[in-house]
TIKOLZA-697248 format. One record per atom (N, C-alpha, C): residue in one letter; atom name; z negated, x negated, y. Coordinates in Angstrom, 2 decimals. Atoms other than C-alpha are relative to their C-alpha. Layout:
% residues N
<residu = A | atome = CA | w = Z | u = X | v = Y>;
...
% end
This chain:
% residues 120
<residu = Q | atome = N | w = 1.39 | u = -0.26 | v = 0.38>;
<residu = Q | atome = CA | w = -39.99 | u = -38.69 | v = 129.23>;
<residu = Q | atome = C | w = -0.03 | u = 0.74 | v = -1.33>;
<residu = V | atome = N | w = 0.15 | u = -0.60 | v = 1.33>;
<residu = V | atome = CA | w = -41.11 | u = -37.74 | v = 125.74>;
<residu = V | atome = C | w = -1.37 | u = 0.65 | v = -0.09>;
<residu = Q | atome = N | w = 1.27 | u = -0.68 | v = 0.24>;
<residu = Q | atome = CA | w = -43.81 | u = -35.24 | v = 124.86>;
<residu = Q | atome = C | w = -0.28 | u = 0.04 | v = -1.50>;
<residu = L | atome = N | w = 0.44 | u = -0.07 | v = 1.39>;
<residu = L | atome = CA | w = -45.77 | u = -35.41 | v = 121.62>;
<residu = L | atome = C | w = -1.03 | u = 1.12 | v = -0.11>;
<residu = V | atome = N | w = 0.90 | u = -1.13 | v = 0.16>;
<residu = V | atome = CA | w = -47.45 | u = -32.22 | v = 120.47>;
<residu = V | atome = C | w = -0.50 | u = 0.04 | v = -1.44>;
<residu = E | atome = N | w = 0.61 | u = -0.01 | v = 1.31>;
<residu = E | atome = CA | w = -49.89 | u = -32.35 | v = 117.57>;
<residu = E | atome = C | w = -0.47 | u = 1.40 | v = -0.36>;
<residu = S | atome = N | w = 0.55 | u = -1.26 | v = 0.50>;
<residu = S | atome = CA | w = -50.97 | u = -29.44 | v = 115.42>;
<residu = S | atome = C | w = -0.53 | u = -0.23 | v = -1.41>;
<residu = G | atome = N | w = 0.49 | u = 0.04 | v = 1.37>;
<residu = G | atome = CA | w = -52.81 | u = -28.77 | v = 112.19>;
<residu = G | atome = C | w = -1.45 | u = -0.41 | v = -0.16>;
<residu = G | atome = N | w = 1.40 | u = 0.36 | v = 0.12>;
<residu = G | atome = CA | w = -56.31 | u = -29.94 | v = 112.98>;
<residu = G | atome = C | w = -0.87 | u = 1.21 | v = -0.22>;
<residu = G | atome = N | w = 0.92 | u = -1.11 | v = 0.21>;
<residu = G | atome = CA | w = -59.38 | u = -27.87 | v = 112.29>;
<residu = G | atome = C | w = -1.24 | u = -0.42 | v = -0.76>;
<residu = L | atome = N | w = 1.24 | u = 0.21 | v = 0.75>;
<residu = L | atome = CA | w = -62.56 | u = -27.51 | v = 110.28>;
<residu = L | atome = C | w = 0.28 | u = 0.21 | v = -1.48>;
<residu = V | atome = N | w = -0.22 | u = -0.08 | v = 1.44>;
<residu = V | atome = CA | w = -62.51 | u = -28.16 | v = 106.54>;
<residu = V | atome = C | w = -1.23 | u = -0.55 | v = -0.71>;
<residu = Q | atome = N | w = 1.12 | u = 0.50 | v = 0.78>;
<residu = Q | atome = CA | w = -65.11 | u = -28.72 | v = 103.86>;
<residu = Q | atome = C | w = 0.37 | u = -1.31 | v = -0.68>;
<residu = A | atome = N | w = -0.23 | u = 1.25 | v = 0.71>;
<residu = A | atome = CA | w = -65.52 | u = -32.08 | v = 102.17>;
<residu = A | atome = C | w = 0.76 | u = 0.26 | v = -1.30>;
<residu = G | atome = N | w = -0.85 | u = -0.17 | v = 1.18>;
<residu = G | atome = CA | w = -62.94 | u = -32.52 | v = 99.43>;
<residu = G | atome = C | w = 1.26 | u = 0.80 | v = 0.27>;
<residu = G | atome = N | w = -1.16 | u = -0.82 | v = -0.34>;
<residu = G | atome = CA | w = -60.45 | u = -30.30 | v = 101.21>;
<residu = G | atome = C | w = 1.14 | u = -0.82 | v = 0.57>;
<residu = S | atome = N | w = -1.22 | u = 0.62 | v = -0.51>;
<residu = S | atome = CA | w = -57.06 | u = -31.01 | v = 102.72>;
<residu = S | atome = C | w = 0.42 | u = 0.62 | v = 1.31>;
<residu = L | atome = N | w = -0.65 | u = -0.46 | v = -1.21>;
<residu = L | atome = CA | w = -55.30 | u = -30.72 | v = 106.04>;
<residu = L | atome = C | w = 1.30 | u = -0.74 | v = 0.16>;
<residu = R | atome = N | w = -1.28 | u = 0.63 | v = -0.31>;
<residu = R | atome = CA | w = -51.79 | u = -31.47 | v = 107.20>;
<residu = R | atome = C | w = 0.21 | u = 0.04 | v = 1.50>;
<residu = L | atome = N | w = -0.28 | u = 0.10 | v = -1.41>;
<residu = L | atome = CA | w = -51.22 | u = -32.71 | v = 110.71>;
<residu = L | atome = C | w = 1.49 | u = -0.17 | v = 0.24>;
<residu = S | atome = N | w = -1.40 | u = 0.16 | v = -0.41>;
<residu = S | atome = CA | w = -47.86 | u = -32.47 | v = 112.45>;
<residu = S | atome = C | w = 0.02 | u = -0.47 | v = 1.44>;
<residu = C | atome = N | w = -0.20 | u = 0.46 | v = -1.38>;
<residu = C | atome = CA | w = -46.61 | u = -34.17 | v = 115.59>;
<residu = C | atome = C | w = 1.49 | u = 0.05 | v = 0.28>;
<residu = A | atome = N | w = -1.40 | u = -0.18 | v = -0.35>;
<residu = A | atome = CA | w = -43.36 | u = -33.06 | v = 117.13>;
<residu = A | atome = C | w = 0.29 | u = -0.65 | v = 1.35>;
<residu = A | atome = N | w = -0.43 | u = 0.65 | v = -1.24>;
<residu = A | atome = CA | w = -41.61 | u = -35.18 | v = 119.75>;
<residu = A | atome = C | w = 1.15 | u = 0.78 | v = 0.61>;
<residu = S | atome = N | w = -1.07 | u = -0.70 | v = -0.71>;
<residu = S | atome = CA | w = -39.44 | u = -33.56 | v = 122.38>;
<residu = S | atome = C | w = 0.20 | u = -0.65 | v = 1.36>;
<residu = G | atome = N | w = -0.31 | u = 0.56 | v = -1.31>;
<residu = G | atome = CA | w = -37.82 | u = -34.41 | v = 125.69>;
<residu = G | atome = C | w = 1.18 | u = -0.94 | v = -0.07>;
<residu = S | atome = N | w = -1.12 | u = 0.95 | v = -0.11>;
<residu = S | atome = CA | w = -35.52 | u = -37.26 | v = 126.64>;
<residu = S | atome = C | w = -0.23 | u = -1.16 | v = -0.96>;
<residu = I | atome = N | w = 0.22 | u = 0.99 | v = 1.05>;
<residu = I | atome = CA | w = -35.62 | u = -39.18 | v = 123.37>;
<residu = I | atome = C | w = 1.24 | u = -0.87 | v = -0.16>;
<residu = F | atome = N | w = -1.10 | u = 0.92 | v = 0.31>;
<residu = F | atome = CA | w = -33.49 | u = -42.27 | v = 122.86>;
<residu = F | atome = C | w = 0.08 | u = -0.18 | v = -1.52>;
<residu = S | atome = N | w = 0.04 | u = 0.23 | v = 1.44>;
<residu = S | atome = CA | w = -34.41 | u = -43.42 | v = 119.36>;
<residu = S | atome = C | w = -1.44 | u = -0.36 | v = -0.37>;
<residu = L | atome = N | w = 1.40 | u = 0.24 | v = 0.37>;
<residu = L | atome = CA | w = -37.91 | u = -43.09 | v = 117.95>;
<residu = L | atome = C | w = -0.08 | u = -1.01 | v = -1.13>;
<residu = N | atome = N | w = 0.16 | u = 1.03 | v = 1.02>;
<residu = N | atome = CA | w = -38.92 | u = -46.18 | v = 116.03>;
<residu = N | atome = C | w = -1.32 | u = 0.25 | v = -0.73>;
<residu = D | atome = N | w = 1.29 | u = -0.20 | v = 0.65>;
<residu = D | atome = CA | w = -42.53 | u = -46.55 | v = 114.91>;
<residu = D | atome = C | w = -0.63 | u = 1.32 | v = 0.43>;
<residu = M | atome = N | w = 0.84 | u = -1.17 | v = -0.27>;
<residu = M | atome = CA | w = -44.54 | u = -43.35 | v = 114.63>;
<residu = M | atome = C | w = -1.30 | u = -0.21 | v = -0.75>;
<residu = R | atome = N | w = 1.30 | u = 0.33 | v = 0.58>;
<residu = R | atome = CA | w = -48.25 | u = -43.61 | v = 113.95>;
<residu = R | atome = C | w = -1.00 | u = 1.13 | v = 0.23>;
<residu = W | atome = N | w = 1.18 | u = -0.83 | v = -0.21>;
<residu = W | atome = CA | w = -51.45 | u = -41.68 | v = 113.58>;
<residu = W | atome = C | w = -1.20 | u = -0.93 | v = 0.21>;
<residu = Y | atome = N | w = 1.26 | u = 0.66 | v = -0.28>;
<residu = Y | atome = CA | w = -54.64 | u = -43.02 | v = 115.13>;
<residu = Y | atome = C | w = -1.10 | u = 1.06 | v = -0.06>;
<residu = R | atome = N | w = 1.13 | u = -0.93 | v = -0.10>;
<residu = R | atome = CA | w = -58.10 | u = -41.49 | v = 115.09>;
<residu = R | atome = C | w = -1.15 | u = -0.67 | v = 0.74>;
<residu = Q | atome = N | w = 1.17 | u = 0.49 | v = -0.72>;
<residu = Q | atome = CA | w = -61.22 | u = -41.82 | v = 117.18>;
<residu = Q | atome = C | w = -1.20 | u = 0.83 | v = -0.41>;
<residu = P | atome = N | w = 1.23 | u = -0.71 | v = 0.39>;
<residu = P | atome = CA | w = -64.49 | u = -40.84 | v = 115.50>;
<residu = P | atome = C | w = -0.96 | u = 0.08 | v = 1.16>;
<residu = P | atome = N | w = 0.96 | u = -0.12 | v = -1.09>;
<residu = P | atome = CA | w = -67.36 | u = -39.72 | v = 117.72>;
<residu = P | atome = C | w = -0.76 | u = -1.31 | v = 0.24>;
<residu = G | atome = N | w = 0.73 | u = 1.20 | v = -0.37>;
<residu = G | atome = CA | w = -68.85 | u = -42.69 | v = 119.56>;
<residu = G | atome = C | w = 0.61 | u = -1.31 | v = -0.47>;
<residu = K | atome = N | w = -0.64 | u = 1.22 | v = 0.52>;
<residu = K | atome = CA | w = -66.38 | u = -45.16 | v = 118.05>;
<residu = K | atome = C | w = 1.34 | u = -0.21 | v = 0.68>;
<residu = Q | atome = N | w = -1.29 | u = 0.33 | v = -0.58>;
<residu = Q | atome = CA | w = -63.18 | u = -46.88 | v = 119.04>;
<residu = Q | atome = C | w = 1.14 | u = 0.64 | v = -0.79>;
<residu = R | atome = N | w = -1.19 | u = -0.53 | v = 0.65>;
<residu = R | atome = CA | w = -59.74 | u = -45.57 | v = 118.28>;
<residu = R | atome = C | w = 0.50 | u = -1.01 | v = -1.03>;
<residu = E | atome = N | w = -0.47 | u = 0.86 | v = 1.08>;
<residu = E | atome = CA | w = -58.33 | u = -46.94 | v = 115.01>;
<residu = E | atome = C | w = 1.31 | u = 0.52 | v = -0.57>;
<residu = L | atome = N | w = -1.26 | u = -0.37 | v = 0.63>;
<residu = L | atome = CA | w = -54.96 | u = -46.96 | v = 113.31>;
<residu = L | atome = C | w = -0.28 | u = 0.59 | v = -1.38>;
<residu = V | atome = N | w = 0.14 | u = -0.65 | v = 1.31>;
<residu = V | atome = CA | w = -54.77 | u = -44.60 | v = 110.35>;
<residu = V | atome = C | w = 1.20 | u = -0.30 | v = -0.87>;
<residu = A | atome = N | w = -1.21 | u = 0.20 | v = 0.78>;
<residu = A | atome = CA | w = -51.16 | u = -44.87 | v = 109.24>;
<residu = A | atome = C | w = 1.19 | u = -0.11 | v = 0.94>;
<residu = S | atome = N | w = -1.21 | u = 0.14 | v = -0.79>;
<residu = S | atome = CA | w = -47.73 | u = -45.82 | v = 110.49>;
<residu = S | atome = C | w = 1.21 | u = 0.09 | v = -0.90>;
<residu = I | atome = N | w = -1.26 | u = -0.08 | v = 0.72>;
<residu = I | atome = CA | w = -44.13 | u = -45.27 | v = 109.48>;
<residu = I | atome = C | w = 1.12 | u = -0.37 | v = 0.95>;
<residu = T | atome = N | w = -1.14 | u = 0.37 | v = -0.83>;
<residu = T | atome = CA | w = -40.98 | u = -46.91 | v = 110.78>;
<residu = T | atome = C | w = 1.13 | u = 1.00 | v = -0.18>;
<residu = K | atome = N | w = -1.15 | u = -0.90 | v = 0.11>;
<residu = K | atome = CA | w = -37.67 | u = -45.16 | v = 111.30>;
<residu = K | atome = C | w = 0.64 | u = -0.13 | v = -1.38>;
<residu = G | atome = N | w = -0.59 | u = 0.23 | v = 1.31>;
<residu = G | atome = CA | w = -36.50 | u = -46.72 | v = 108.05>;
<residu = G | atome = C | w = -0.90 | u = 0.41 | v = -1.15>;
<residu = G | atome = N | w = 0.88 | u = -0.51 | v = 1.03>;
<residu = G | atome = CA | w = -39.53 | u = -45.42 | v = 106.17>;
<residu = G | atome = C | w = -1.04 | u = -0.98 | v = -0.51>;
<residu = S | atome = N | w = 1.04 | u = 0.93 | v = 0.42>;
<residu = S | atome = CA | w = -41.76 | u = -48.49 | v = 105.86>;
<residu = S | atome = C | w = -1.36 | u = 0.55 | v = 0.40>;
<residu = L | atome = N | w = 1.29 | u = -0.64 | v = -0.18>;
<residu = L | atome = CA | w = -45.37 | u = -47.41 | v = 105.51>;
<residu = L | atome = C | w = -1.11 | u = -1.04 | v = 0.12>;
<residu = N | atome = N | w = 1.20 | u = 0.82 | v = -0.09>;
<residu = N | atome = CA | w = -48.72 | u = -48.87 | v = 106.42>;
<residu = N | atome = C | w = -1.20 | u = 0.94 | v = 0.14>;
<residu = Y | atome = N | w = 1.19 | u = -0.84 | v = -0.03>;
<residu = Y | atome = CA | w = -52.20 | u = -47.41 | v = 105.87>;
<residu = Y | atome = C | w = -1.25 | u = -0.84 | v = 0.23>;
<residu = A | atome = N | w = 1.33 | u = 0.59 | v = -0.05>;
<residu = A | atome = CA | w = -55.75 | u = -48.25 | v = 106.82>;
<residu = A | atome = C | w = -0.60 | u = 0.05 | v = -1.39>;
<residu = D | atome = N | w = 0.61 | u = 0.05 | v = 1.33>;
<residu = D | atome = CA | w = -57.76 | u = -49.27 | v = 103.78>;
<residu = D | atome = C | w = -0.84 | u = 1.25 | v = -0.28>;
<residu = S | atome = N | w = 0.91 | u = -1.12 | v = 0.18>;
<residu = S | atome = CA | w = -60.13 | u = -46.37 | v = 104.34>;
<residu = S | atome = C | w = 0.70 | u = 1.30 | v = -0.41>;
<residu = V | atome = N | w = -0.71 | u = -1.24 | v = 0.33>;
<residu = V | atome = CA | w = -57.40 | u = -43.77 | v = 103.77>;
<residu = V | atome = C | w = 1.03 | u = -0.17 | v = -1.11>;
<residu = K | atome = N | w = -0.99 | u = 0.25 | v = 1.06>;
<residu = K | atome = CA | w = -55.20 | u = -45.41 | v = 101.12>;
<residu = K | atome = C | w = -0.33 | u = 0.85 | v = -1.22>;
<residu = G | atome = N | w = 0.17 | u = -0.83 | v = 1.18>;
<residu = G | atome = CA | w = -54.66 | u = -43.10 | v = 98.19>;
<residu = G | atome = C | w = -0.42 | u = 1.43 | v = 0.31>;
<residu = R | atome = N | w = 0.42 | u = -1.35 | v = -0.39>;
<residu = R | atome = CA | w = -55.88 | u = -40.06 | v = 100.14>;
<residu = R | atome = C | w = 0.93 | u = 0.62 | v = 1.04>;
<residu = F | atome = N | w = -0.87 | u = -0.48 | v = -1.07>;
<residu = F | atome = CA | w = -53.56 | u = -39.78 | v = 103.17>;
<residu = F | atome = C | w = 1.42 | u = -0.44 | v = -0.26>;
<residu = T | atome = N | w = -1.41 | u = 0.33 | v = 0.11>;
<residu = T | atome = CA | w = -49.78 | u = -39.73 | v = 103.21>;
<residu = T | atome = C | w = 0.69 | u = 0.31 | v = 1.32>;
<residu = I | atome = N | w = -0.78 | u = -0.20 | v = -1.23>;
<residu = I | atome = CA | w = -47.65 | u = -40.24 | v = 106.31>;
<residu = I | atome = C | w = 1.47 | u = 0.16 | v = -0.37>;
<residu = S | atome = N | w = -1.43 | u = -0.21 | v = 0.22>;
<residu = S | atome = CA | w = -44.08 | u = -38.98 | v = 106.42>;
<residu = S | atome = C | w = 0.63 | u = 0.43 | v = 1.32>;
<residu = R | atome = N | w = -0.68 | u = -0.41 | v = -1.23>;
<residu = R | atome = CA | w = -41.46 | u = -38.14 | v = 109.00>;
<residu = R | atome = C | w = 1.32 | u = 0.65 | v = -0.33>;
<residu = D | atome = N | w = -1.32 | u = -0.64 | v = 0.08>;
<residu = D | atome = CA | w = -38.39 | u = -36.01 | v = 109.51>;
<residu = D | atome = C | w = 0.75 | u = -0.45 | v = 1.25>;
<residu = N | atome = N | w = -0.69 | u = 0.57 | v = -1.15>;
<residu = N | atome = CA | w = -36.06 | u = -37.99 | v = 111.75>;
<residu = N | atome = C | w = 0.87 | u = 1.04 | v = 0.70>;
<residu = A | atome = N | w = -0.85 | u = -1.03 | v = -0.61>;
<residu = A | atome = CA | w = -33.79 | u = -35.00 | v = 112.31>;
<residu = A | atome = C | w = -0.81 | u = 0.91 | v = 0.92>;
<residu = K | atome = N | w = 0.86 | u = -0.87 | v = -0.80>;
<residu = K | atome = CA | w = -36.73 | u = -33.05 | v = 113.71>;
<residu = K | atome = C | w = -0.91 | u = -0.79 | v = 0.94>;
<residu = N | atome = N | w = 0.87 | u = 0.85 | v = -0.82>;
<residu = N | atome = CA | w = -38.40 | u = -36.02 | v = 115.45>;
<residu = N | atome = C | w = -1.47 | u = 0.34 | v = -0.19>;
<residu = T | atome = N | w = 1.36 | u = -0.44 | v = 0.34>;
<residu = T | atome = CA | w = -41.59 | u = -35.07 | v = 113.68>;
<residu = T | atome = C | w = -0.61 | u = -0.93 | v = -1.03>;
<residu = V | atome = N | w = 0.75 | u = 0.79 | v = 0.96>;
<residu = V | atome = CA | w = -44.24 | u = -37.08 | v = 111.88>;
<residu = V | atome = C | w = -1.15 | u = 0.86 | v = -0.52>;
<residu = Y | atome = N | w = 1.04 | u = -0.78 | v = 0.66>;
<residu = Y | atome = CA | w = -46.75 | u = -35.65 | v = 109.44>;
<residu = Y | atome = C | w = -1.08 | u = -0.92 | v = -0.57>;
<residu = L | atome = N | w = 1.07 | u = 0.71 | v = 0.69>;
<residu = L | atome = CA | w = -50.07 | u = -36.74 | v = 108.01>;
<residu = L | atome = C | w = -0.67 | u = 0.99 | v = -0.95>;
<residu = Q | atome = N | w = 0.66 | u = -0.80 | v = 1.01>;
<residu = Q | atome = CA | w = -51.16 | u = -35.13 | v = 104.76>;
<residu = Q | atome = C | w = -1.30 | u = -0.68 | v = -0.36>;
<residu = M | atome = N | w = 1.34 | u = 0.57 | v = 0.22>;
<residu = M | atome = CA | w = -54.89 | u = -35.67 | v = 104.36>;
<residu = M | atome = C | w = -0.66 | u = 0.76 | v = -1.14>;
<residu = N | atome = N | w = 0.65 | u = -0.59 | v = 1.17>;
<residu = N | atome = CA | w = -56.48 | u = -35.03 | v = 100.97>;
<residu = N | atome = C | w = -1.37 | u = -0.64 | v = -0.23>;
<residu = S | atome = N | w = 1.34 | u = 0.52 | v = 0.34>;
<residu = S | atome = CA | w = -59.98 | u = -35.55 | v = 99.60>;
<residu = S | atome = C | w = -0.78 | u = -0.42 | v = 1.25>;
<residu = L | atome = N | w = 0.65 | u = 0.31 | v = -1.27>;
<residu = L | atome = CA | w = -61.41 | u = -35.40 | v = 103.09>;
<residu = L | atome = C | w = -1.51 | u = -0.12 | v = -0.15>;
<residu = S | atome = N | w = 1.45 | u = 0.20 | v = -0.02>;
<residu = S | atome = CA | w = -64.94 | u = -36.62 | v = 103.73>;
<residu = S | atome = C | w = -0.49 | u = 0.10 | v = 1.44>;
<residu = P | atome = N | w = 0.52 | u = -0.06 | v = -1.37>;
<residu = P | atome = CA | w = -67.24 | u = -36.26 | v = 106.75>;
<residu = P | atome = C | w = 0.34 | u = -1.23 | v = 0.83>;
<residu = E | atome = N | w = -0.37 | u = 1.22 | v = -0.72>;
<residu = E | atome = CA | w = -66.33 | u = -39.86 | v = 107.64>;
<residu = E | atome = C | w = 1.40 | u = 0.07 | v = 0.62>;
<residu = D | atome = N | w = -1.33 | u = -0.18 | v = -0.57>;
<residu = D | atome = CA | w = -62.82 | u = -38.63 | v = 108.43>;
<residu = D | atome = C | w = -0.03 | u = 0.85 | v = 1.27>;
<residu = T | atome = N | w = 0.12 | u = -0.80 | v = -1.22>;
<residu = T | atome = CA | w = -64.14 | u = -36.48 | v = 111.27>;
<residu = T | atome = C | w = 0.34 | u = -0.85 | v = 1.22>;
<residu = A | atome = N | w = -0.48 | u = 0.76 | v = -1.15>;
<residu = A | atome = CA | w = -62.38 | u = -37.61 | v = 114.43>;
<residu = A | atome = C | w = 1.02 | u = 0.84 | v = 0.77>;
<residu = V | atome = N | w = -1.19 | u = -0.52 | v = -0.69>;
<residu = V | atome = CA | w = -59.83 | u = -36.74 | v = 117.07>;
<residu = V | atome = C | w = 1.17 | u = -0.85 | v = -0.47>;
<residu = Y | atome = N | w = -1.18 | u = 0.69 | v = 0.51>;
<residu = Y | atome = CA | w = -56.45 | u = -37.63 | v = 115.61>;
<residu = Y | atome = C | w = 1.10 | u = 0.04 | v = 1.04>;
<residu = Y | atome = N | w = -1.02 | u = 0.14 | v = -1.02>;
<residu = Y | atome = CA | w = -53.75 | u = -38.90 | v = 117.94>;
<residu = Y | atome = C | w = 1.32 | u = -0.46 | v = -0.63>;
<residu = C | atome = N | w = -1.35 | u = 0.41 | v = 0.38>;
<residu = C | atome = CA | w = -50.02 | u = -39.18 | v = 117.41>;
<residu = C | atome = C | w = 0.50 | u = -1.03 | v = 1.02>;
<residu = Y | atome = N | w = -0.56 | u = 1.07 | v = -0.84>;
<residu = Y | atome = CA | w = -48.20 | u = -42.23 | v = 118.79>;
<residu = Y | atome = C | w = 1.45 | u = -0.20 | v = -0.42>;
<residu = A | atome = N | w = -1.41 | u = 0.26 | v = 0.31>;
<residu = A | atome = CA | w = -44.49 | u = -42.95 | v = 119.05>;
<residu = A | atome = C | w = 0.56 | u = -1.05 | v = 0.94>;
<residu = E | atome = N | w = -0.72 | u = 0.99 | v = -0.81>;
<residu = E | atome = CA | w = -42.31 | u = -45.79 | v = 120.28>;
<residu = E | atome = C | w = 1.45 | u = 0.43 | v = 0.10>;
<residu = D | atome = N | w = -1.38 | u = -0.39 | v = -0.25>;
<residu = D | atome = CA | w = -38.98 | u = -44.90 | v = 121.85>;
<residu = D | atome = C | w = 0.78 | u = -1.25 | v = 0.40>;
<residu = S | atome = N | w = -0.82 | u = 1.17 | v = -0.29>;
<residu = S | atome = CA | w = -36.35 | u = -47.64 | v = 121.79>;
<residu = S | atome = C | w = 1.12 | u = 0.37 | v = 0.95>;
<residu = T | atome = N | w = -1.01 | u = -0.33 | v = -1.01>;
<residu = T | atome = CA | w = -34.22 | u = -47.58 | v = 124.93>;
<residu = T | atome = C | w = 1.27 | u = -0.81 | v = -0.22>;
<residu = P | atome = N | w = -1.25 | u = 0.75 | v = 0.14>;
<residu = P | atome = CA | w = -30.58 | u = -48.73 | v = 125.16>;
<residu = P | atome = C | w = -0.07 | u = -1.38 | v = 0.64>;
<residu = W | atome = N | w = 0.12 | u = 1.31 | v = -0.62>;
<residu = W | atome = CA | w = -31.75 | u = -51.65 | v = 127.30>;
<residu = W | atome = C | w = -1.10 | u = -0.83 | v = -0.66>;
<residu = Y | atome = N | w = 0.83 | u = 0.83 | v = 0.87>;
<residu = Y | atome = CA | w = -33.89 | u = -53.06 | v = 124.48>;
<residu = Y | atome = C | w = -1.46 | u = -0.06 | v = 0.41>;
<residu = S | atome = N | w = 1.43 | u = -0.07 | v = -0.27>;
<residu = S | atome = CA | w = -37.31 | u = -51.99 | v = 125.67>;
<residu = S | atome = C | w = -0.60 | u = 1.14 | v = -0.80>;
<residu = Q | atome = N | w = 0.71 | u = -1.03 | v = 0.75>;
<residu = Q | atome = CA | w = -39.94 | u = -49.89 | v = 123.93>;
<residu = Q | atome = C | w = -0.90 | u = 0.77 | v = 0.97>;
<residu = I | atome = N | w = 0.90 | u = -0.84 | v = -0.79>;
<residu = I | atome = CA | w = -41.67 | u = -46.97 | v = 125.63>;
<residu = I | atome = C | w = -0.98 | u = 0.65 | v = -0.96>;
<residu = Q | atome = N | w = 1.04 | u = -0.53 | v = 0.88>;
<residu = Q | atome = CA | w = -44.97 | u = -45.86 | v = 124.12>;
<residu = Q | atome = C | w = -0.49 | u = 1.35 | v = 0.51>;
<residu = Y | atome = N | w = 0.47 | u = -1.34 | v = -0.34>;
<residu = Y | atome = CA | w = -46.12 | u = -42.27 | v = 124.04>;
<residu = Y | atome = C | w = -1.16 | u = 0.38 | v = -0.91>;
<residu = W | atome = N | w = 1.17 | u = -0.49 | v = 0.74>;
<residu = W | atome = CA | w = -49.35 | u = -40.61 | v = 122.95>;
<residu = W | atome = C | w = -0.04 | u = 1.53 | v = 0.08>;
<residu = G | atome = N | w = 0.28 | u = -1.42 | v = -0.04>;
<residu = G | atome = CA | w = -50.14 | u = -37.05 | v = 122.01>;
<residu = G | atome = C | w = -1.37 | u = 0.25 | v = 0.60>;
<residu = Q | atome = N | w = 1.25 | u = -0.36 | v = -0.67>;
<residu = Q | atome = CA | w = -53.09 | u = -35.15 | v = 123.41>;
<residu = Q | atome = C | w = -1.19 | u = -0.04 | v = -0.96>;
<residu = G | atome = N | w = 1.07 | u = 0.06 | v = 1.00>;
<residu = G | atome = CA | w = -55.09 | u = -35.34 | v = 120.17>;
<residu = G | atome = C | w = -0.31 | u = 1.35 | v = -0.60>;
<residu = T | atome = N | w = 0.42 | u = -1.22 | v = 0.69>;
<residu = T | atome = CA | w = -56.20 | u = -32.80 | v = 117.62>;
<residu = T | atome = C | w = -1.28 | u = -0.30 | v = -0.78>;
<residu = Q | atome = N | w = 1.32 | u = 0.23 | v = 0.61>;
<residu = Q | atome = CA | w = -59.75 | u = -32.43 | v = 116.32>;
<residu = Q | atome = C | w = 0.05 | u = 0.33 | v = -1.48>;
<residu = V | atome = N | w = 0.21 | u = -0.23 | v = 1.43>;
<residu = V | atome = CA | w = -60.43 | u = -32.78 | v = 112.61>;
<residu = V | atome = C | w = -1.49 | u = -0.15 | v = -0.27>;
<residu = T | atome = N | w = 1.42 | u = 0.02 | v = 0.31>;
<residu = T | atome = CA | w = -63.94 | u = -31.90 | v = 111.49>;
<residu = T | atome = C | w = -0.18 | u = 0.32 | v = -1.48>;
<residu = V | atome = N | w = 0.23 | u = -0.19 | v = 1.42>;
<residu = V | atome = CA | w = -65.04 | u = -32.29 | v = 107.88>;
<residu = V | atome = C | w = -1.50 | u = 0.22 | v = -0.20>;
<residu = S | atome = N | w = 1.40 | u = -0.33 | v = 0.23>;
<residu = S | atome = CA | w = -68.29 | u = -30.59 | v = 106.91>;
<residu = S | atome = C | w = -0.42 | u = -0.41 | v = -1.41>;
<residu = S | atome = N | w = 0.50 | u = 0.43 | v = 1.31>;
<residu = S | atome = CA | w = -70.46 | u = -31.82 | v = 104.05>;
<residu = S | atome = C | w = -0.55 | u = 1.17 | v = -0.80>;
% end
């Protein structure tokens, strides 16, 4: 079992920055994809950014040029640097990780979510 613990959320004014962290712990085999999703109030959860173990990146169009995802494989931690925040970025942000088992299956894990609120 793997636990994902997010931190770094909070209240920030428009134009400000926040850095989210998500640390994985527990019985980890090999973390492959790590992602950040978000769920704005009254809307569906959406993918924000992803990073593979090898460092391949993917971003939602709405955050390109403003958000940067990174990871520290030695610490089993993924980060999301969020700059130039706008009220439209207000959401609960969730960390996601895929653990590759020795028997060639993927186990998916989710964090509990961290609230990001951007005031205008």
